[in-house]
N, C-alpha and C positions, 0 to 999 in steps of 0.2 A: 389435531387429535385430541391433544390435552386439554386443550380448550372445551372441547365436548364432552370429554368424561368429566373436568370438574364442574359443569353446566348440570348433568345428570346425578352427580354425585350428591349435589344438594338441590334437585329441582322441586320446586315449590308445587304445594298440590295445586295449587291456581292453575298452575301451567300444563298439569296432566289433565286437568278437567278441560281446559282449552284444546287438547289435543283430543280429547274424547267428543266434545260437543262441535268442535270444529270440524274432525272427520264425518261425524254423523251428517251434519249439514252440507258439507260439501258433496258428499256422494250422494244425498237424499236429492239435491237438485240436479245432479248430474243424471241420477236415474230418470227424471222428467224430462230430460233433453236427449239422452241416448238410451231406453229403455231395450234390455233384450227380449222380455215378456210384456205384453201390453195386457197386464191383470186388470181385471174386471173388479175391483175392491175399493173400500173406502180406504187410503193409505193410513189416515190417523188412527181409525179403529183397529186396522192391523197393527199397527207399532204399539199400541198402549202394553199390553201384555210384554212384548219384547222390552219397551222400555222400563216396564215395571223389573223385570229380570236384569238388565242392565243396572239398576240401581240396586238390587240385591247383590250383584257381583261386586260393585263398589264398596258395599257396606261390610262384605266379608274380608276385601283387600285392605281395606284402610283397619278394621278391627284386629286383623291379625300383621300388619305391617310391621312391629315391632319385632316379632320373629324373623321376618326376612332380614330386617337390618340388623339384629344380634347376630343371627347365623353369618352373613356376609362378614361383619366385622369380624368375628371369631377367625373364620378361614384364612383372612388375610394376617390376622395377628399371628396365627399358629402357622401360616404358610403350608396351608393344608388344600389338598384337591389338585386336579390334573395340571390346571394352568399355572399353578406354583410348584410344580414337580418337574414341569418342561425345561429345557434350555431356555437362556435369556433371548428373548426375541425383540423386531422392532414392535413398536406401542401398536401400530396400526393391525399388524399380524394378530397381537394380544388381544385386541377387540374384536375382529373378525372373528377369531377361534371360539373368544367366550359367546358371542352373540349365537354362531353356528351351535355351540353345545347347548345352549339354553334353550335353543328351539327344538334340540332333540331330546333332551331330558323333560324339560318342562311342558313342552307343547306336543311332540309327535307320540313319544310314549305315553303318555296319559291318556291321549287321543285312541292310540292304536288298542290300549288295554279296558277302554271303557268299551269297545266295540267286541272284545273276546270275552268278558266276564258278564255273566247275565245280570246280576243285580246293577253292576255299574252301568250297564246298556240300559236298564230300565230309567236310571237316571239321567243318563245321557238323551235318551228318547224325547225329552222335552224340547231340545234344540232340532231334532230330525224331524220333528213331526210339523212345522212350519211348512204349510201347504203353498205359501207366496214367498219364497225366499226374496228376501231384499236385504239392504243394508243394515236395517235395525236387527235382522236375525242373528248378527255377529256376535251378541251378546246374550241372546236366549240361551242361558243357560239356569238350571233348576239351583237354588241356593245349596243343596248338596253337591252339585258337582262343582261349583266355585270352590267347595272346602276340598274336593279331591284334588282339583288342579293345583290349588295353592301348596296341598302336601306335596304333589310331585315338584313343584317349583323350590319348595326347600329342600328337598332332596337334591335335586339338581345344583343349588349352590353349594352345598357340601362335596359333591362329586367333582364340581368342575373348578370350586375354588374361586367362585366369581367375586369380585369387589360388588360394592352396592352400585357402583357407576354403572357397570357393565348390566346389571339387574334392571335397572331402571331405562338405561337405554333400551334394552331388548325389550321391557314391555310396553315402552311409547311405540316402537315400531310395530309390535304384534298388533297392538289396538288398530292402527292405520291399515296394517295388512289384512286383517280379517273383515275390517269395513269394507274394503277395498274387494276382496275375494267373494264378500258374500252380494255386494250392490249388483241389483239389476241393472246392468250398463252391458252395452254390445260393443265389444271390439271386433276388429276384422278378424276372421278365424286365423289368417296367417300372423297376425299380431299377438294374438291370444297363445298361438301353439308357440312361436318364437319367446316369448315371454317366460311360458312353462317350462323352459328348459333351465330358468334359474329361480324365479319364483312361483307360488301359487297363484297362478292365473283366475279371472274369474270363472270360463269355462272349465279349468281344472276341478276347481272345487265344487262346482255345482254338478258335476260328474256323481261327488261323494254325496249328493243330495239327491240322488236318483232314489226313488222309491222302492227299489228292490236291487237284490245281489246280483252280482259281485260286486256291482258299482259302489253300493252303501258301502261295503267295505274295503275302501281303497283310498288312495288321495288322502291319505290324514296329516298331511304336511300343514304349517301354519303359518311362517315366512318363505322357507325356502324348499323346493322342490327335489334338491340333492338327496332327503332321506327317503323319500318315495322309490325313488329311482336306484339308492343304493339297496334296498331293503327288499325290492321286489313288488310293492304295492303301489305301483302307478298304474292307472288304467284310463282310457280314452274312451269316451261316448260323446258323439255329435250333438251339439246343443238343442237340435230339432226334435231329438228324441227323448230330451229330458221329461221327468215328471217328477215332482218334487213329493215330500212327505215319505212316509212309512207303510209298505203294503198292507201290514198286519195292523196298523192303527188309522184307518182311513177317515173317520169322522170328522171332517173339517170345522164342525160345530164345535166339538169338544176339544180340538187342537187350536182353538181362537179363544177358549175360555179360560181365563187365569185361575179360577177355583179348579177347574179339572186338571191344567197344567201342572197345579202344585201337587195334587194326588198323583200324578201320571206314573211317576216312581213306583207306587205301592199298587199297582195293579197287576194281574196274574201275566207272567211271561207268554209272549205268543211267537211262537218260531218263524222267523223269515222265509219266505219263499225266494228262488233263485230264477232268474230272469233266464232262460235258456239261449236268448239270443245276444246276452250280454257276452262280450269277449274281452279278458284281460289282453292287454296290450304289452 
């Protein structure tokens, strides 16, 4: 465990890029072999705006990386934050707890907030408006959302007292986890369900991408499903009933246009409708 932390403490940018590109490539290929939905689309045309937003996310994260590093160094030096206030514990427990808390404050909390505050929902809408969810959808976030999520990550570092090694480990795991949960791949229903008791499985997250409430406002988790189960935001919808997108923004042409997507957060708010047949479990 110490060697893992030492590696992520100084992980080169090249290695982080390899994780990003390698994960996308792996799940892209897997989607061709085990597709959940046989989309009638040009995969590269669909991917282009999503890859553009992946690029803007990288730019935002790298531009603000010094804030993350300085914040993490400060909490360690000043013994500030939850991890530093707890009694001494085994290293493996320290790391697991740190990653769990980063998942809560750096991912679950901002995701939940984006669904509850209208201006933030209009920003997050860029992600949800994808009518054909696949692994490239994972980083389809408006640049404004990338900034919002970065602020929550910084907040998480201070509250948790996370050293930079745990932050980098979490972000690397998060990257692959989101590529996996968005990937258009078909696991057996039983396998997916068992997996969802620990991790955010593909079917579990696809429920979140259903076009109507209440399922859109559920399953906010990023890596671990524990937070949805603890806070009562877990829901189940059979994969055969899934319809991707957002009911109040149904124009697939606009939702596939980079120009329209960049302007999407500034459109007038439209109140979502509720699927009366959807049942939270």
